[in-house]
BALOBA-1460 file (C-alpha; in Angstrom, 3 decimals):
// residues 116
<rec num="1" residu="x" x="-39.028" y="-31.558" z="-19.736"/>
<rec num="2" residu="x" x="-38.641" y="-30.827" z="-23.426"/>
<rec num="3" residu="x" x="-38.389" y="-27.268" z="-24.668"/>
<rec num="4" residu="x" x="-38.200" y="-26.013" z="-28.233"/>
<rec num="5" residu="x" x="-35.813" y="-23.116" z="-28.707"/>
<rec num="6" residu="x" x="-36.985" y="-21.263" z="-31.814"/>
<rec num="7" residu="x" x="-34.272" y="-19.138" z="-33.415"/>
<rec num="8" residu="x" x="-35.492" y="-15.869" z="-34.926"/>
<rec num="9" residu="x" x="-33.063" y="-13.665" z="-36.777"/>
<rec num="10" residu="x" x="-32.902" y="-11.387" z="-39.777"/>
<rec num="11" residu="x" x="-31.687" y="-13.188" z="-42.873"/>
<rec num="12" residu="x" x="-30.059" y="-9.893" z="-43.883"/>
<rec num="13" residu="x" x="-27.691" y="-10.010" z="-40.907"/>
<rec num="14" residu="x" x="-26.112" y="-13.285" z="-41.999"/>
<rec num="15" residu="x" x="-26.209" y="-12.330" z="-45.685"/>
<rec num="16" residu="x" x="-24.330" y="-9.112" z="-44.910"/>
<rec num="17" residu="x" x="-21.598" y="-10.770" z="-42.839"/>
<rec num="18" residu="x" x="-18.170" y="-10.900" z="-44.377"/>
<rec num="19" residu="x" x="-16.428" y="-14.261" z="-44.719"/>
<rec num="20" residu="x" x="-14.591" y="-13.948" z="-41.389"/>
<rec num="21" residu="x" x="-17.737" y="-12.942" z="-39.478"/>
<rec num="22" residu="x" x="-19.729" y="-15.780" z="-41.043"/>
<rec num="23" residu="x" x="-16.960" y="-18.236" z="-40.164"/>
<rec num="24" residu="x" x="-16.960" y="-17.067" z="-36.529"/>
<rec num="25" residu="x" x="-20.766" y="-17.279" z="-36.409"/>
<rec num="26" residu="x" x="-20.776" y="-20.898" z="-37.631"/>
<rec num="27" residu="x" x="-17.866" y="-21.832" z="-35.325"/>
<rec num="28" residu="x" x="-19.837" y="-20.475" z="-32.353"/>
<rec num="29" residu="x" x="-22.881" y="-22.538" z="-33.337"/>
<rec num="30" residu="x" x="-20.661" y="-25.569" z="-33.850"/>
<rec num="31" residu="x" x="-19.246" y="-25.202" z="-30.329"/>
<rec num="32" residu="x" x="-22.725" y="-24.679" z="-28.849"/>
<rec num="33" residu="x" x="-24.060" y="-27.690" z="-30.759"/>
<rec num="34" residu="x" x="-21.191" y="-29.935" z="-29.626"/>
<rec num="35" residu="x" x="-21.652" y="-28.823" z="-26.011"/>
<rec num="36" residu="x" x="-25.392" y="-29.564" z="-25.839"/>
<rec num="37" residu="x" x="-24.817" y="-32.976" z="-27.443"/>
<rec num="38" residu="x" x="-22.027" y="-33.760" z="-24.971"/>
<rec num="39" residu="x" x="-24.259" y="-32.735" z="-22.045"/>
<rec num="40" residu="x" x="-27.074" y="-34.896" z="-23.413"/>
<rec num="41" residu="x" x="-29.691" y="-32.123" z="-23.497"/>
<rec num="42" residu="x" x="-30.169" y="-31.890" z="-27.287"/>
<rec num="43" residu="x" x="-33.068" y="-34.042" z="-28.465"/>
<rec num="44" residu="x" x="-33.232" y="-32.668" z="-32.006"/>
<rec num="45" residu="x" x="-33.331" y="-29.597" z="-34.169"/>
<rec num="46" residu="x" x="-32.077" y="-28.181" z="-37.429"/>
<rec num="47" residu="x" x="-31.394" y="-24.961" z="-39.281"/>
<rec num="48" residu="x" x="-34.028" y="-24.016" z="-41.846"/>
<rec num="49" residu="x" x="-33.605" y="-22.986" z="-45.475"/>
<rec num="50" residu="x" x="-34.201" y="-19.248" z="-46.188"/>
<rec num="51" residu="x" x="-37.755" y="-17.904" z="-46.232"/>
<rec num="52" residu="x" x="-37.578" y="-17.639" z="-50.028"/>
<rec num="53" residu="x" x="-37.954" y="-21.439" z="-50.052"/>
<rec num="54" residu="x" x="-41.065" y="-21.408" z="-47.825"/>
<rec num="55" residu="x" x="-44.607" y="-22.265" z="-48.903"/>
<rec num="56" residu="x" x="-47.627" y="-21.276" z="-46.832"/>
<rec num="57" residu="x" x="-50.896" y="-23.223" z="-46.919"/>
<rec num="58" residu="x" x="-54.220" y="-21.786" z="-45.740"/>
<rec num="59" residu="x" x="-57.626" y="-23.453" z="-45.849"/>
<rec num="60" residu="x" x="-60.613" y="-21.094" z="-45.883"/>
<rec num="61" residu="x" x="-64.185" y="-22.230" z="-46.393"/>
<rec num="62" residu="x" x="-63.015" y="-25.513" z="-47.891"/>
<rec num="63" residu="x" x="-60.659" y="-23.851" z="-50.394"/>
<rec num="64" residu="x" x="-56.890" y="-23.872" z="-50.276"/>
<rec num="65" residu="x" x="-54.690" y="-20.854" z="-50.748"/>
<rec num="66" residu="x" x="-51.055" y="-21.742" z="-51.443"/>
<rec num="67" residu="x" x="-48.514" y="-18.913" z="-51.446"/>
<rec num="68" residu="x" x="-44.755" y="-18.716" z="-51.756"/>
<rec num="69" residu="x" x="-42.880" y="-17.406" z="-48.783"/>
<rec num="70" residu="x" x="-43.597" y="-17.158" z="-45.079"/>
<rec num="71" residu="x" x="-46.983" y="-16.449" z="-43.547"/>
<rec num="72" residu="x" x="-46.122" y="-12.878" z="-42.534"/>
<rec num="73" residu="x" x="-43.544" y="-10.276" z="-43.435"/>
<rec num="74" residu="x" x="-41.446" y="-9.582" z="-40.344"/>
<rec num="75" residu="x" x="-38.026" y="-8.182" z="-39.541"/>
<rec num="76" residu="x" x="-36.978" y="-11.513" z="-38.065"/>
<rec num="77" residu="x" x="-37.582" y="-14.919" z="-39.592"/>
<rec num="78" residu="x" x="-37.612" y="-18.399" z="-38.098"/>
<rec num="79" residu="x" x="-34.108" y="-19.631" z="-38.911"/>
<rec num="80" residu="x" x="-34.007" y="-22.936" z="-37.059"/>
<rec num="81" residu="x" x="-34.787" y="-24.711" z="-33.840"/>
<rec num="82" residu="x" x="-33.418" y="-26.956" z="-31.131"/>
<rec num="83" residu="x" x="-35.364" y="-29.442" z="-29.050"/>
<rec num="84" residu="x" x="-33.768" y="-29.576" z="-25.615"/>
<rec num="85" residu="x" x="-34.415" y="-31.839" z="-22.661"/>
<rec num="86" residu="x" x="-33.949" y="-29.487" z="-19.691"/>
<rec num="87" residu="x" x="-34.633" y="-29.915" z="-15.994"/>
<rec num="88" residu="x" x="-36.594" y="-26.621" z="-15.986"/>
<rec num="89" residu="x" x="-37.193" y="-23.313" z="-17.764"/>
<rec num="90" residu="x" x="-34.165" y="-21.752" z="-16.084"/>
<rec num="91" residu="x" x="-31.865" y="-24.274" z="-17.761"/>
<rec num="92" residu="x" x="-33.545" y="-23.630" z="-21.133"/>
<rec num="93" residu="x" x="-33.042" y="-19.873" z="-20.656"/>
<rec num="94" residu="x" x="-29.356" y="-20.359" z="-19.859"/>
<rec num="95" residu="x" x="-28.932" y="-22.382" z="-23.060"/>
<rec num="96" residu="x" x="-30.801" y="-19.783" z="-25.133"/>
<rec num="97" residu="x" x="-28.581" y="-16.992" z="-23.797"/>
<rec num="98" residu="x" x="-25.532" y="-18.834" z="-25.177"/>
<rec num="99" residu="x" x="-26.875" y="-19.093" z="-28.728"/>
<rec num="100" residu="x" x="-25.156" y="-16.722" z="-31.194"/>
<rec num="101" residu="x" x="-28.462" y="-15.447" z="-32.621"/>
<rec num="102" residu="x" x="-29.563" y="-14.244" z="-29.179"/>
<rec num="103" residu="x" x="-27.125" y="-11.322" z="-29.676"/>
<rec num="104" residu="x" x="-28.907" y="-9.863" z="-32.721"/>
<rec num="105" residu="x" x="-32.171" y="-11.811" z="-32.973"/>
<rec num="106" residu="x" x="-34.258" y="-13.628" z="-30.411"/>
<rec num="107" residu="x" x="-34.729" y="-17.132" z="-29.074"/>
<rec num="108" residu="x" x="-38.303" y="-18.100" z="-28.232"/>
<rec num="109" residu="x" x="-38.589" y="-20.899" z="-25.689"/>
<rec num="110" residu="x" x="-41.703" y="-23.063" z="-25.776"/>
<rec num="111" residu="x" x="-42.404" y="-26.101" z="-23.593"/>
<rec num="112" residu="x" x="-43.524" y="-29.198" z="-25.462"/>
<rec num="113" residu="x" x="-46.768" y="-30.865" z="-24.389"/>
<rec num="114" residu="x" x="-45.721" y="-33.931" z="-22.447"/>
<rec num="115" residu="x" x="-48.918" y="-35.843" z="-23.180"/>
<rec num="116" residu="x" x="-50.353" y="-35.344" z="-26.600"/>
């Protein structure tokens, strides 16, 4: 079954890391990424550009409202996602626990509709 692992973290945390901390952070993601590819569970995913690059579109009563930035102001922002092919939710949880952002942010796991 496919699961999407949505990575939520504060952009300030990464921005405030020193060079060594940022290097360790990216090395940890690199190792995680290589492992899930080797195991054949990664079906897709990508990091996202910062929220400052976001555009939000709303349609209300036939009129569009286009705004810069994310839909809502929150402490954590959607930073990226993985699409994983896991045997069950337990396997998806184990993968999410290994992700570096799980230590200071959160990983939301959502099953993908199998028939759409």
